[in-house]
N, C-alpha and C positions, 0 to 999 in steps of 0.2 A: 444421620443427618450431617454432621460435620464432616464426613468423609465425602459426601457428595458436593459439598461446598467448595472443598479444595480441589476436587476433580482430578488432579494428576497423582494423587496418592492412591484413590481408588482403581485408578487406571493401573497402577504399578502392581496392587494387590492381585488385579485380574490377569496380569500378564503371565504369572506361573502356570495358570490353567489353559491359557491359549498357544503358548509358545511351543513351536513345533507342530502344529495340527493344522489342516486344512482350512481355508486358503492362505495360511500365513506361514507354512512350513519353510520357506526359503528365504525369510525375512530375519534380519537380525534383531536382537532383544531391544536395541534403541530404536530401530525403524518401527517395530511393532508398538512399542511404548508410545511413540508420537502418533502412530495411527490410532490408538485406543483413545488417546486424548483428543484428537481433533474430532473423532466421530461423535463427540457429544455436543459439538458446536455446529452452528450454521454459519457458513462465509457469505457475506452479503457485499456485493460490489457497488461502492458508493460513487465511483468514480463517474465522471460525465464529460464530454467532449467540450471544450473551454475555446471560445473564438476572441483572443484579446486583441486589442488595436496595437498595431507594429510600427513603431518609428523605426526606419531602416538607416544605416550609416550615411546612405546617398541623399537623406533629407526626405524620402518618400515616406506617406504616411499611409497605411492600410487599416480602414476602420474596422474595429471588431463589432460583434453581435451580442456583448454582455449587456445587461442592463445596469450593472453597477461598474464603476470605475476599475478596468482590468487592462494596464498597458504593459508593452514591452518595449524598450528602448534599446536598440543595437548599438554597439560600440567595438572599437578595435583594440586589443589588448595590446599595447606597445612592445612588450619583450618578445613575443613570438608572432605578432600580427594575428592572432586568432579572434574570430568574432565572439562576442561575449555578449550578456544581456543583462538590463536592470530591469527588475518586474516592480510595477507600480500598481497597487491594488486598494480597495477599501472593503470593508465589511461590515456588517451591522448584526450585533447580538443583541437580543431581547426587543422590547417593544417601547 
């Protein structure tokens, strides 16, 4: 039970029996170890497209589509004249 909870140590123990065999015969031990550990987990993409309000340098404001405050203020960084952004947002945790 303790071995399963740590995940990586069990994968390391299993590595010896898998290394050099199909379909992993061309992978080095480090790549194989990473593969064995990752196979035990599910990757869930939690990213979502955001549409903030944008206040541009020229004063133009483009309205966003977010229900909570999420705004970007564009400014010019003096040393190299690059466009940079301040991000202003709010969040709610709990009820």
